[in-house]
C-alpha positions in Angstrom: -2.8 -31.7 5.8 -1.3 -28.7 6.1 0.7 -28.6 9.8 -0.8 -27.8 12.3 -0.9 -23.8 13.1 0.6 -22.4 16.7 -1.2 -19.1 17.8 -4.8 -16.8 16.2 -2.5 -15.5 13.7 -1.0 -18.4 12.3 -4.3 -20.2 12.4 -6.0 -17.0 10.4 -3.1 -17.0 7.9 -3.5 -20.6 7.1 -7.0 -20.1 6.4 -6.7 -17.1 4.2 -3.6 -19.7 2.2 -6.5 -22.2 2.0 -9.9 -20.4 0.9 -6.6 -18.7 -1.8 -5.8 -21.8 -3.5 -9.9 -23.1 -3.7 -11.7 -20.2 -4.8 -8.6 -17.5 -6.7 -11.4 -14.2 -6.3 -13.4 -15.5 -9.1 -14.2 -19.1 -7.7 -17.4 -20.0 -5.7 -17.2 -19.4 -1.8 -15.8 -22.5 0.6 -17.7 -23.1 3.6 -14.6 -23.6 6.4 -16.0 -25.9 8.4 -15.9 -28.8 5.6 -12.1 -27.8 5.4 -10.8 -30.0 8.9 -8.8 -32.3 7.1 -7.5 -29.6 5.3 -5.8 -27.4 8.1 -5.6 -29.8 11.4 -7.9 -27.6 12.7 -11.0 -28.2 15.0 -14.3 -26.7 13.8 -14.0 -23.7 16.5 -10.4 -22.9 15.4 -11.8 -22.9 11.9 -14.5 -20.3 13.1 -12.8 -18.3 14.9 -10.3 -18.0 11.6 -12.8 -17.3 9.5 -14.5 -14.7 11.8 -11.9 -12.8 12.0 -10.4 -12.6 8.3 -13.8 -11.9 7.3 -13.3 -8.2 10.2 -10.4 -7.7 8.4 -11.8 -7.4 4.9 -9.6 -9.6 3.9 -12.8 -12.1 2.9 -16.2 -12.3 1.1 -18.3 -14.4 3.8 -21.9 -15.4 4.6 -23.0 -15.6 8.3 -25.1 -18.1 8.2 -23.2 -21.3 6.4 -19.5 -20.0 7.3 -19.0 -19.3 3.9 -16.1 -17.6 2.0 -13.9 -16.3 -0.9 -11.1 -14.2 -0.9 -11.0 -11.1 -2.1 -8.5 -8.4 -3.1 -8.3 -7.4 0.1 -6.9 -11.4 1.0 -4.5 -11.1 -1.9 -2.9 -8.5 -0.9 -2.3 -9.7 2.7 -0.8 -13.0 1.0 1.6 -10.9 -0.3 3.1 -8.9 2.0 3.3 -12.7 4.5 7.0 -13.7 4.4 7.0 -17.2 6.1 10.4 -17.8 8.2 11.3 -20.8 5.8 10.4 -18.7 2.8 12.9 -15.6 4.0 15.5 -17.7 3.7 15.2 -17.5 -0.1 16.6 -14.0 0.6 14.9 -10.7 -0.4 15.3 -11.3 -4.0 12.8 -14.5 -3.7 9.8 -12.5 -2.7 7.7 -15.1 -1.6 4.8 -13.3 -1.1 3.9 -11.7 -4.1 5.0 -15.0 -6.2 2.0 -15.9 -3.9 0.0 -13.4 -4.8 0.4 -13.8 -8.2 -0.1 -17.0 -8.7 -3.8 -16.2 -7.6 -4.3 -13.8 -9.8 -6.5 -15.4 -13.1 -6.3 -15.7 -17.1 -7.8 -12.5 -18.0 -6.0 -10.3 -14.5 -2.6 -11.9 -15.7 -3.1 -10.5 -19.3 -4.1 -6.6 -18.2 -0.6 -6.9 -15.7 1.6 -8.0 -19.5 -0.7 -5.0 -20.8 0.3 -2.9 -18.4 4.2 -3.9 -18.0 4.4 -3.1 -21.8 2.8 0.3 -21.3 5.0 0.9 -18.8 8.0 0.3 -20.6 6.8 2.3 -23.2 6.1 5.3 -21.1 8.0 5.5 -18.3 6.6 8.4 -16.6 4.2 6.8 -15.4 0.9 5.4 -17.3 -1.8 7.1 -17.9 -4.7 5.8 -16.0 -7.8 7.6 -17.1 -6.7 6.1 -20.7 -5.6 2.5 -19.9 -8.2 2.0 -18.1 -10.3 3.7 -21.3 -8.5 1.1 -22.6 -10.1 -2.0 -21.0 -12.9 -0.9 -19.1 -14.2 -4.0 -19.3 -11.5 -4.6 -16.7 -11.2 -2.2 -14.1 -11.8 -5.0 -11.2 -9.3 -6.8 -12.7 -7.3 -3.6 -12.1 -8.2 -3.2 -8.5 -7.1 -6.8 -7.8 -3.6 -5.4 -9.5 -3.7 -2.7 -6.8 -4.8 -4.7 -3.8 -2.4 -7.1 -5.1 0.4 -4.0 -4.5 1.7 -5.4 -8.2 1.6 -1.9 -9.3 0.2 1.7 -7.6 -1.6 4.2 -8.8 0.5 7.8 -8.1 -1.8 10.5 -9.5 -3.1 10.3 -12.4 -0.5 7.6 -13.6 -0.4 3.6 -12.8 3.5 2.6 -11.8 4.9 -1.2 -11.8 6.4 -1.4 -8.2 10.0 -2.2 -7.5 9.3 -4.9 -5.2 6.8 -6.8 -7.8 9.6 -6.9 -10.2 11.9 -9.6 -9.6 8.5 -11.2 -9.8 7.4 -10.4 -12.5 11.3 -11.0 -13.8 10.3 -14.9 -13.5 7.3 -14.8 -15.7 8.1 -11.5 -18.3 11.2 -10.9 -20.2 9.9 -7.3 -20.6 10.1 -7.2 -16.5 13.3 -8.7 -16.4 14.6 -6.6 -18.4 13.7 -3.9 -16.9 14.9 -5.0 -13.6 18.3 -5.9 -14.7 18.3 -1.8 -15.7 17.3 -0.7 -12.7 20.3 -2.5 -11.1 22.2 -1.5 -13.3 21.3 3.0 -13.3 21.8 2.1 -9.3 25.3 1.1 -8.9 25.9 4.3 -11.6 24.3 6.3 -9.0 26.0 5.0 -6.4 29.2 5.9 -8.3 28.8 9.4 -8.8 27.2 9.7 -5.4 30.0 9.1 -3.9 32.4 10.9 -6.4 30.7 14.2 -4.9 28.4 13.4 -1.9 25.0 14.9 -2.3 25.5 16.5 -4.9 23.2 17.2 -7.8 23.6 14.3 -10.5 22.1 15.6 -13.6 20.1 13.0 -16.2 22.6 13.3 -18.9 25.5 13.0 -16.5 24.0 9.4 -15.5 23.4 8.9 -19.1 26.9 9.1 -19.8 27.8 7.0 -16.7 25.7 4.0 -17.6 26.3 4.2 -21.1 22.9 4.6 -21.9 20.4 5.8 -24.0 18.0 8.7 -22.3 14.8 6.4 -22.7 16.6 3.5 -20.8 17.2 5.8 -17.7 14.0 7.5 -17.7 12.3 3.7 -17.2 14.9 3.1 -14.9 14.3 6.1 -12.1 10.4 5.6 -12.6 11.2 2.6 -10.8 13.5 3.6 -9.0 11.9 7.0 -7.8 10.3 4.4 -5.3 13.3 3.3 -3.3 14.3 5.1 0.0 17.3 6.7 -1.8 16.5 10.1 -2.6 16.8 13.5 -1.3 15.3 15.1 -4.3 13.4 12.6 -6.7 13.4 12.5 -10.3 11.0 14.4 -11.7 10.4 15.8 -15.4 12.4 13.1 -17.0 12.5 14.2 -20.4 14.6 16.9 -19.8 18.5 15.5 -19.7 19.8 19.0 -18.0 17.4 17.7 -15.1 18.7 16.9 -11.5 18.0 14.5 -8.4 19.7 14.1 -5.7 20.7 11.1 -3.4 20.1 11.2 0.5 22.2 9.7 2.7 19.8 6.2 2.3 22.2 5.2 -0.8 24.1 4.4 1.9 21.8 2.0 3.8 20.5 0.7 0.2 22.9 0.3 -2.3 22.0 -2.3 -4.3 18.4 -3.7 -4.9 18.5 -6.6 -2.5 18.8 -4.2 0.6 16.5 -2.1 -1.2 13.8 -4.7 -1.4 14.7 -5.7 2.0 13.6 -2.0 3.4 10.2 -2.9 1.4 9.5 -6.2 2.7 10.1 -4.6 6.5 7.5 -1.8 5.5 5.2 -4.7 4.0 5.3 -6.3 7.4 4.0 -3.4 9.0 1.2 -3.0 7.0 -0.5 -6.8 7.8 -3.5 -6.2 10.0 -3.3 -9.0 12.3 -3.0 -8.5 15.2 0.7 -7.2 16.5 0.7 -9.0 19.8 1.2 -12.4 17.7 3.7 -11.9 15.0 6.8 -12.9 16.3 9.8 -10.6 16.8 11.2 -11.0 13.8 8.8 -9.4 12.1 8.6 -6.4 13.8 9.0 -3.4 11.2 12.0 -1.4 10.7 12.1 0.8 13.6 11.9 4.3 11.5 9.3 2.9 9.8 5.3 4.6 9.8 2.9 1.9 10.1 -1.0 2.1 9.8 -3.2 1.8 12.6 -5.1 -1.4 12.2 -8.2 0.1 12.5 -7.5 1.6 8.6 -8.9 -1.6 8.0 -12.8 -1.0 8.8 -12.8 2.4 6.1 -13.8 1.7 2.5 -11.1 0.6 -0.6 -11.1 4.9 -2.2 -9.7 5.4 1.9 -6.8 2.4 2.5 -6.0 2.9 -1.2 -4.7 6.3 -0.6 -3.6 6.3 2.5 -0.9 3.2 1.2 0.2 5.8 -1.1 0.4 8.5 1.6 2.8 5.8 4.0 4.7 4.7 1.5 5.7 7.7 -0.5 6.3 8.9 3.6 8.4 6.0 4.8 10.1 7.2 1.0 11.1 10.4 2.5 8.3 12.2 0.2 7.3 15.3 2.4 4.8 17.2 -0.5 3.0 13.8 -1.7 1.5 12.5 1.5 0.4 16.2 2.5 -1.5 15.9 -0.9 -2.4 12.7 -0.2 -3.5 13.8 3.7 -6.1 16.7 1.9 -7.7 14.3 -0.5 -8.5 11.8 2.4 -9.9 14.8 4.8 -11.7 15.3 1.6 -13.3 12.0 1.2 -13.6 12.1 4.9 -16.2 15.2 5.3 -17.9 14.3 1.8 -18.8 10.8 3.7 -20.2 12.9 6.3 -22.0 15.9 4.8 -22.2 14.4 0.9 -20.9 16.4 -1.9 -21.7 20.2 -0.9 -19.5 22.6 -2.1 -16.0 23.7 -1.5 -13.5 23.3 1.6 -14.6 26.4 3.2 -18.6 25.0 2.5 -18.2 21.6 4.2 -16.0 23.1 7.6 -19.4 25.5 7.6 -21.4 22.7 7.6 -19.7 20.6 10.3 -20.1 23.9 12.4 -23.9 24.5 12.2 -24.5 20.9 12.4 -22.9 20.5 15.5 -20.5 18.0 13.8 -16.9 19.8 15.2 -16.7 22.8 17.4 -15.1 25.8 15.7 -12.1 25.0 17.8 -11.6 22.0 15.3 -12.8 23.5 12.4 -9.7 26.1 12.2 -7.6 22.8 13.0 -9.3 21.3 10.1 -8.8 24.5 8.2 -4.9 24.9 8.8 -4.5 21.2 8.2 -6.0 21.4 4.8 -4.0 24.5 4.3 -0.7 22.7 4.2 -2.0 20.1 1.3 -3.2 23.2 -0.7 0.0 24.7 -0.3 1.3 21.6 -1.4 -1.0 21.5 -4.5 -1.1 24.6 -5.7 1.8 27.0 -4.8 4.6 24.3 -5.1 5.4 24.5 -1.1 7.4 22.0 0.5 6.1 20.8 3.9 9.6 19.9 6.7 8.9 16.4 7.1 7.9 16.7 11.3 4.8 19.1 9.5 3.8 16.4 7.7 4.0 13.7 10.6 2.2 16.5 12.5 -0.5 16.1 9.5 -0.8 13.2 9.7 -1.8 12.5 13.4 -4.3 15.8 12.8 -5.5 13.7 10.1 -6.0 10.3 11.3 -8.0 11.6 14.6 -10.2 13.6 12.5 -11.0 10.5 10.4 -11.4 8.1 13.2 -13.6 10.9 15.0 -16.0 11.7 12.0 -15.9 8.0 10.5 -15.1 5.5 13.1 -15.4 6.0 16.7 -19.2 6.4 16.7 -19.8 2.9 16.3 -16.8 1.7 18.3 -18.4 3.6 21.3 -21.8 1.7 19.6 -20.3 -1.3 20.1 -18.9 -0.9 23.6 -22.5 0.1 25.2 -23.4 -2.7 23.1 -21.1 -4.9 25.7 -21.0 -2.7 28.8 -23.2 -4.2 31.4 -25.8 -1.8 32.5 -26.7 -0.5 35.7 -29.3 -2.3 37.7 -28.9 -5.2 34.5 -28.9 -8.7 36.7 -26.2 -10.7 36.6 -25.6 -13.8 35.5 
């Protein structure tokens, strides 16, 4: 029997782990009330935890039987859970990521191996369309890898996530070589920055300092570009004259363990468990932007985009999250109106359909323009501007897609005037 959990959150995490062990994505569902002996929980505690996990979207559930099966979102949540005991293993342990990898089936592991090999061959990022066409029967498996935070999709590219590398390195010699390469290149970047703090560094100079060929430098920079150390991140890595500029982040995160600790603090903020139940040692980094819990009610396309937006914002980027927020608004408008044409037509229909006021339409149009400018005119907004855009987009998405359902639920739970007292 697993030891007793002391809080609602602990019980939900415990049940999610047991469901994952017994179903492993493709397995048959398990009836949670049969898990009393295995979890040490009562029927009421099991059902309450099951209901919570269902509401959060971490399990596929059957109301009639209180049955459950782990799903990709649940695997992703497990991948971000770091227990107090596991934390003592250090940042390089990545116990949560190890857990997520453990629950991949054989087909998903083979797909991951192919992705790692392809990533090493094409260090600027794997062409997502070509890779998925090559593995057309495994699109759902690719969704599992993305949900487990092993890889991330940035635009039309698939990138191996830096915080997944230590766990991948224990299973793949190719990933192990890439991990070592990243550490070496990061160290040389630090050396070059210390010699001329804040000055642009050419890729050719880094190649010389690292004593490595350009192709290896490209591989390392494609991974390290995810780290919170850049003022001007790597781009167009095929050109040796391309420059990169480090921010003060290189002083805070000078090595891979420090960067992994930063990722751990970010990922804890994405756990959709009640904040009041999270211990104080799991509070995210004070500067980190954290997704609100209601994001869990949105569909998978929204959640994937939001993960990328918050990830890039917390890494110090501005243009990429502005583009991502534009895409999120487009998705929201399509959900409400359907694909009725361009943004101008959609905004017009919002007003003619009495969905928003003319004043609100103008606000949405102004926010969209920031994304248009970043995407088509090379505009680089300030960090403050992007955070303001984020705030407005969050309000618009909540208003269009979430608020009506919340209001309906609140109305149904509120005693009506004249109703008999119980």
